[in-house]
Phi, psi and omega in degrees: 000145181292319179230160176224165186300314183297323179301314184281329178289334181277346179285162185259025179264102181047052186298324184295312182295311182294314181295318179298316179299313181295322178293321178296317179297317179297318179296317178301313181298316180294321177297317179297317180297318178299316180296319178297318179299320178299315180293324176298313180297318180295314180292328181291338178288338179278100185272350185260341185266127174292326179296322179297321178296320177296317179299316179301313180297317179296317181293321177296320178295318178298318180299311180297316179298319179298314180299317179297317180294315180298317178296318180295317180296317179297319179298314179297321179300313182289330174294315179296319179296321177298318179296321177296316181295326181286339180269347181276000000 
């Protein structure tokens, strides 16, 4: 990756605002993943329902898609931030 989180968090450009925002986003993402995992586990305990199996598959797919999207968005964010820093 062109830029990484630690590089930008260690800089002195509005560290409080940027760091607070990134920490809030990270907490939101982790909370969502935990909630999805809880629902996967609950639906997975129902061994007799075909619908429960579908729900488990959909939730696992949603979890994976969300992680991929969040990683892609974070990567684009740090690339853009790197471009801003190189122009300043």
